[in-house]
C-alpha positions as CSV (number, residue, x, y, z in Angstrom):
1,M,-14.2,7.0,12.9
2,T,-16.8,9.4,12.1
3,E,-19.8,8.4,10.0
4,D,-19.3,9.3,6.2
5,P,-23.0,9.0,4.4
6,S,-21.2,9.5,1.0
7,H,-18.7,6.7,1.6
8,D,-21.2,4.4,3.2
9,A,-23.3,5.1,-0.2
10,W,-20.3,4.1,-2.4
11,L,-19.3,1.2,-0.1
12,Q,-22.7,-0.3,-0.5
13,Q,-22.3,0.3,-4.3
14,A,-19.2,-1.1,-4.7
15,R,-20.0,-4.3,-2.6
16,S,-22.9,-4.9,-4.7
17,Y,-21.0,-4.8,-7.9
18,L,-18.1,-6.9,-6.7
19,R,-20.7,-9.6,-5.3
20,N,-22.5,-9.5,-8.9
21,A,-19.0,-9.7,-11.0
22,D,-17.2,-12.5,-8.7
23,P,-19.1,-15.0,-7.0
24,V,-15.8,-15.7,-4.6
25,L,-16.0,-12.2,-3.8
26,A,-19.7,-12.7,-3.2
27,R,-18.8,-15.3,-0.6
28,L,-16.2,-13.2,1.2
29,I,-18.5,-10.0,1.5
30,D,-21.3,-12.1,2.9
31,A,-19.1,-13.5,5.4
32,R,-17.9,-10.0,6.4
33,P,-21.2,-7.9,6.9
34,D,-19.6,-5.2,9.4
35,F,-16.0,-5.1,7.3
36,D,-14.6,-1.6,7.2
37,P,-12.2,-1.3,4.5
38,R,-10.6,2.0,6.0
39,A,-10.1,0.5,9.5
40,W,-6.5,-0.5,9.0
41,L,-5.7,3.0,8.3
42,T,-6.2,4.0,12.1
43,Q,-3.6,1.7,12.8
44,L,-1.0,3.8,10.8
45,P,0.8,7.1,11.6
46,P,-0.5,10.0,9.3
47,M,0.9,10.1,5.8
48,D,1.4,12.1,3.0
49,L,2.5,11.1,-0.3
50,Y,6.1,11.0,0.9
51,G,5.3,9.2,4.2
52,A,3.4,6.5,2.5
53,L,6.2,5.9,0.0
54,L,8.8,5.8,2.9
55,F,6.4,3.3,4.6
56,Q,6.4,1.2,1.4
57,V,10.4,1.2,1.0
58,T,10.6,0.5,4.3
59,G,8.8,-2.7,4.0
60,Q,10.3,-4.2,0.9
61,Q,11.5,-7.8,1.7
62,L,10.5,-7.2,5.2
63,S,7.9,-9.0,7.1
64,V,4.9,-7.1,8.8
65,P,6.6,-7.0,12.2
66,A,9.8,-6.2,11.2
67,T,8.2,-3.3,9.0
68,R,6.6,-2.0,12.1
69,R,9.5,-2.3,14.4
70,T,11.6,-0.2,11.7
71,L,8.8,2.3,11.4
72,A,8.8,3.0,15.2
73,R,12.3,3.6,15.5
74,I,12.3,6.1,12.5
75,E,9.5,7.9,14.1
76,A,11.4,8.2,17.1
77,L,14.2,9.6,15.5
78,F,12.0,12.4,14.4
79,G,10.1,13.3,17.6
80,G,7.3,10.6,17.4
81,H,6.4,11.5,13.5
82,L,7.4,10.2,10.0
83,P,9.8,12.9,8.6
84,S,9.1,15.2,5.8
85,P,11.6,15.1,2.7
86,A,13.5,18.3,4.7
87,E,13.7,16.7,7.8
88,L,14.9,13.2,6.2
89,L,17.5,15.0,4.4
90,A,19.0,17.0,7.6
91,V,19.4,13.8,9.4
92,D,22.6,12.1,9.4
93,P,22.0,8.9,7.2
94,G,23.9,6.8,9.5
95,K,21.1,7.4,12.1
96,L,18.7,6.0,9.7
97,R,20.8,2.9,9.2
98,E,20.6,2.5,12.9
99,A,17.0,2.7,13.0
100,G,16.9,-0.6,10.7
101,L,17.1,0.9,6.9
102,S,19.5,-0.5,4.6
103,W,21.9,1.6,2.5
104,R,20.0,0.9,-0.5
105,K,16.7,2.0,1.3
106,I,18.3,4.9,2.5
107,A,19.5,6.1,-0.9
108,T,16.0,5.7,-2.3
109,L,14.5,7.8,0.4
110,R,17.0,10.7,0.1
111,D,16.8,10.6,-3.9
112,L,13.1,10.8,-3.4
113,A,13.5,13.5,-0.7
114,E,15.9,15.4,-2.8
115,R,13.7,15.6,-6.0
116,L,10.6,16.8,-3.9
117,S,13.0,19.5,-1.9
118,D,14.3,20.9,-5.1
119,G,11.2,21.3,-7.2
120,R,11.9,18.2,-9.9
121,L,8.7,16.5,-8.1
122,N,5.9,18.2,-6.7
123,Q,3.6,16.3,-4.2
124,D,0.4,17.8,-5.3
125,A,0.9,17.7,-8.7
126,L,2.0,13.7,-8.3
127,S,-1.2,13.2,-6.4
128,S,-3.4,14.7,-9.0
129,L,-1.8,12.2,-11.8
130,P,-3.6,9.2,-13.0
131,D,-2.5,6.0,-11.7
132,D,-0.4,4.9,-14.7
133,E,1.2,8.3,-15.0
134,L,2.0,8.4,-11.2
135,I,3.8,4.9,-11.5
136,A,5.4,5.9,-14.4
137,E,6.7,9.2,-12.6
138,L,8.1,7.6,-9.3
139,T,9.7,4.5,-10.8
140,T,12.0,6.3,-12.5
141,I,13.8,6.6,-9.1
142,P,16.1,3.7,-8.3
143,G,14.6,1.4,-5.7
144,I,10.9,2.6,-6.3
145,G,9.0,0.2,-8.3
146,P,5.1,-0.5,-9.2
147,W,4.2,-2.3,-6.0
148,T,6.0,0.6,-4.0
149,V,3.7,3.2,-5.5
150,Q,0.5,1.1,-5.8
151,G,0.6,0.7,-1.9
152,A,1.3,4.6,-1.5
153,M,-1.7,5.2,-3.8
154,L,-3.8,3.3,-1.4
155,I,-2.6,4.6,1.9
156,A,-2.1,8.4,1.0
157,L,-4.3,8.9,-2.0
158,G,-7.2,6.6,-1.4
159,R,-7.4,5.5,-5.1
160,E,-10.2,3.1,-5.5
161,D,-9.0,0.8,-8.5
162,V,-5.6,-0.2,-7.4
163,V,-4.2,-3.9,-7.3
164,L,-0.9,-5.2,-6.1
165,P,0.0,-7.9,-8.2
166,G,3.6,-8.0,-7.1
167,D,2.6,-8.7,-3.6
168,L,3.3,-12.2,-2.6
169,A,0.9,-11.8,0.3
170,L,-2.1,-11.1,-2.0
171,R,-0.8,-14.1,-4.7
172,K,-1.2,-16.2,-1.7
173,A,-4.5,-14.8,-0.7
174,V,-5.7,-15.2,-4.1
175,Q,-4.3,-19.0,-4.2
176,A,-6.6,-19.6,-1.2
177,A,-9.8,-17.7,-2.4
178,Y,-10.0,-19.1,-5.6
179,Q,-8.8,-22.5,-4.4
180,L,-5.9,-22.6,-7.0
181,G,-3.4,-25.6,-7.2
182,H,-0.6,-23.2,-7.6
183,L,0.5,-20.0,-6.5
184,P,-0.7,-17.5,-9.4
185,S,1.6,-15.1,-11.5
186,Q,1.2,-11.5,-11.5
187,Q,-0.4,-11.6,-14.4
188,E,-3.0,-14.3,-13.4
189,V,-3.9,-12.0,-10.5
190,L,-4.2,-9.1,-12.8
191,D,-6.5,-11.5,-15.1
192,I,-8.9,-12.3,-12.1
193,A,-8.8,-8.7,-10.9
194,G,-10.2,-7.4,-14.1
195,R,-13.6,-8.4,-13.3
196,W,-13.0,-6.0,-10.1
197,R,-12.8,-2.7,-11.9
198,P,-13.5,-0.1,-10.9
199,Y,-13.2,-1.4,-7.5
200,R,-10.1,-3.5,-7.2
201,S,-8.9,-1.7,-4.1
202,L,-11.9,-3.0,-2.0
203,A,-11.7,-6.3,-3.4
204,T,-7.8,-6.5,-2.6
205,S,-9.0,-5.3,1.0
206,Y,-11.6,-8.3,1.3
207,L,-8.9,-10.9,0.2
208,F,-6.6,-9.7,2.7
209,S,-9.1,-9.9,5.4
210,A,-10.0,-13.5,4.6
211,A,-6.5,-14.4,4.6
212,F,-5.1,-12.6,7.3
213,E,-8.2,-12.2,9.7
214,P,-7.9,-10.8,12.3
215,A,-6.4,-8.2,10.0
216,E,-3.3,-6.5,11.4
217,A,-1.6,-4.6,8.6
218,P,-3.0,-3.1,5.2
219,P,-2.6,-4.7,1.9
220,A,0.4,-2.4,1.7
221,A,2.0,-3.8,4.6
222,Q,1.9,-7.4,3.7
223,H,5.3,-6.7,2.3
224,E,6.9,-9.8,0.6
225,S,7.0,-7.9,-2.7
226,A,9.7,-8.8,-5.4
227,E,10.9,-5.3,-5.2
228,A,14.4,-4.9,-3.6
C-alpha cells in the first residue's frame, strides 16, 4: 500500500486522541506501533457500497472461514468478482443458493439490487448520507439491520466513527480488553465507545487486532451478529 501523508497525519492524531481518552486503548496502541488499520482491506475484493452490503449479508450468522468460502463461490459465479446489482438480478437465484447463500439472504440481496437498479435507491446519494440517515434508509430492507450497514460503512465508505455494538466478536474483544466479568451488552459497548468519538472505527480495529492476532479479517467479517 502506498504512503499517504495525509492519512499518516490523521492516524497519528487519532492514536494520540485515543491514547489520552482511554487507558485500555493506550495499552493496545502502544503494543502495536506498526499497526495499519487499513491493511485488512487488501485481503478483500474491491467493493462498492453494494458489494460491501453483499459481503455483510453473506456473513450474517457465519464464521469467518464460512463467509470466505461462500464469497469465493459467489465471485467464481461472476467471473472472479462480486456482482453489480444488475449482474445479481440476471443470474438464476438457484445458482446463488448453490453458492451457499440462504434463500432469505438471496431475497435480501435481490430486493436491494432491484431498488438500486430501478432508481428507488442511488449508490452515490446513499454514500453521501450521514451515518444515521444511511442506516435508516437501508434498514427498511428486510434482512438488513444496523450491523450490516455499519460494516459496509467501514469497508466501502471508510467512515471514521463507526462501531458495531451488535457484533458478538467485538463484544468479546471488549470483554477481554477491559477485563469484564461478563459479556457486555450492546449498550455497554456503546457506553464504552463513547469516549472514542470521533475515532470509533480506529478503536474498533485495535480491539479486533488484540483479540484476533494475527488478524485474519476485518471487524465487519467477524460475523456472529445478531442479525438474521
